[in-house]
N, C-alpha and C positions, 0 to 999 in steps of 0.2 A: 504493498498498499506507499503509494506516495502520497507527502503531504506539500502543498503548494501554499508557499509563502507570496500574497501577490499585492505590490505597492505601484502607489503612482509616485511620481518624481515629485520633487522637493519645489517649491514656488519660485518662479523665474520673474524676469525683468515685465514678461509680457504677460503672466498674468494678472500682476499690479497694473499694469494699463488698460487690460480687457481685449487686448488682440487675439485675434485665432491663431493659434500655434499649427497645428497639424505637422507636416513636414518640415515646417519652417521651424527658427530656433531662436532660443536665447538663453543665456547664462542663469545659474541658481542665483539669489537674491541672497543677501546675510543673513536673514531669517528662514529661504529652502535651507541653508547648510546647515543652518541651527536643527531645524527639523531632521534634517536627514541623520546629525551626529544624535540625536537624542533616538531616533528610530534603529542606529548602529548599535547605541548602549542597550537598548532591548532585547536586540535579535542577537548580540551576544552568549545569550544564554539559552539559544533556542538550537545549538547543535547544525546549522545550517549545513548542508553538503555540498552545494555548489548554487552558482549565481548567473541566471539568464538575464539579459539587458536588450531593451531596445536599441538599435544602435545608433539616436537623437542626440546629441548632445545632451541636454538636460537629464535625460536618463543615467546616459553612460557618466555625466559627474555626480550625482546619485548613486549609482550603483557603488562608482570606484570609492566613495566614502565610506559605504558600508563594508566593501570589500577588504580595504584596508585593514577595519575594526575587526574582521572576522578573520583575516588570512588568508583572503578567498581569490581568485582570480575570477577575470568576468568574462563569459562566454555572450558576443556580441549577436544577436540577431533580429532583419526585416521584419522576422515573425510577430514582433513585439511592438513595433510602430505606431505612432498614434496613427488614426482616419486621416489620410490628404485631403484636404480641404480645398482642394486645386485654387480657382480664380480667389477664394474667401484668405487665403494664407495671408495675413499681417494687417488683417483689416479690424478696425471695430467694431461691434455688435451695431452698434447708429450707421454705419457705415455699411453695415450687410444690408441692412433694412432698406434703406435710402435707393440702392442701389440694383438690391437682389430679392425685393419686395416677395414675388409669387415664389419663388424656391424658398424663402427663408421661413414664410407662412407655413409650407409643407413641412419643412425642418421641423419646425417647432410643433406642429399640430399631428404631425401623421411622417415621424423619420425613418420610418422605413423605407418611407417611397422618396424621400427626396434625393435626388439626383444631379449635386453639385457640379458644375461646369469645370473638368478638368481634374475630379476628386473621386473620392470613394466613396461606395456605399457602405453602408450596416453590415449587407450579406457578403460582403467583400470582405471585409473585417472578421466577421465570423467564419467562414471559409479557412482564412489562413490561421487564425490564432485555434482552432478546431484539429487543423492538422496538425500543428505543433503541440499540442498537449497531447495528442494523438502519438506522436511520436517518441516525445518524453516519454510515455508511460510503456511505449514497447522497450525502448532502451532500457530502462531504470526501472528499479522495483526496492522497495523500502528507503527512499530518500526525502531528506529535505528539501525543497527546494526553493528558492527566493526566485520570482520574476519580477523585473523592474518595468513599468512600464509607464500607461498613459491613462485618462479620465475616460476618455470615449471605449479604449481597447478594454480597459481592466471591464467597464460595464459592460460591451458586450459578452464578454468572457461570462462574467458570474451571470447574464440572461443564459446563457450556452449551458451555462453547468444545472442551473434552474430550470430548464428545456421550457422557458420564457420567452416569448415573441419580442423581436427586435424593437416593436413599437413600445416597449416597456423602456426603452433608455431613459428616461425620464425620471423614474421611481427609483433609480438607485443614485446616490450621490459619493460623489470621490471625490474626497480634499486631500489637497496634498500631505504627499507621504502619508495616508491612508494608508492601514495595513487590511489585508483580507486573509483569509486561511481557509483553505480548500482540502477537504480527507479523499484519496479516493480509496472508496471499500469497493466489495466484492460486489455490490449494488449499484455502485456510481457514484460520481461525487457527493459531497457535503458539504456544506457552507459552515463553519462553524466560528467564522469571524467577520465582520462587514465593515468596509471604514471606519476601523478604529485609529483613533490619532491620541488615545489618550499615553500615547508615550511624550509628546509637546506639552501634553499636560502638566505632566510630571515632573517634568522636568521646569517648568515655568514656575511649579509651588516650590519644588528644591530652591532654586534662583530667590525667590522671594525671602525664603525664611534665611537662605543668608544673608540676605541684606537687614 
């Protein structure tokens, strides 16, 4: 039985600005680095066997911080990349609303039907993460595996584990460095933790006590 520890990358500059990232990129903020260090401290006691990361910069930066703490190398893969938002990448939400209103309305109200020019659909994301998880489960057994990815990709993965349609993408929240744990048992995947950010709250509490 493999256990997957699935996390979203730390806060980035574009997260703060409200820009759509997708395959575009921006570096972690100081807060993002702090969040990731807190997560690394928590994971230090989880006996993680291996780390796989999206090959996009913000995920690699997050994975490297954790890997350095755990003494593990990073396996980079395109399979864990964020959804490609095509023409929307680098744009603010208001810019997308003004310039791509019809598609944006579909994305917000029926996301599984949205087809952003030059981008990917949710079904494309689902296909690639399903293949990746299946390949990992065929190759390894009884491992604790950390996956570092992105908001949409993680939510798609969780919906797939729950056998829930992609139209429910907005019913799952993923904060920066959120931790999700999924156990693969004989009867299928079981989600035992979702969008857990207690590691950041604990560090803030400890720092406030020290002050």
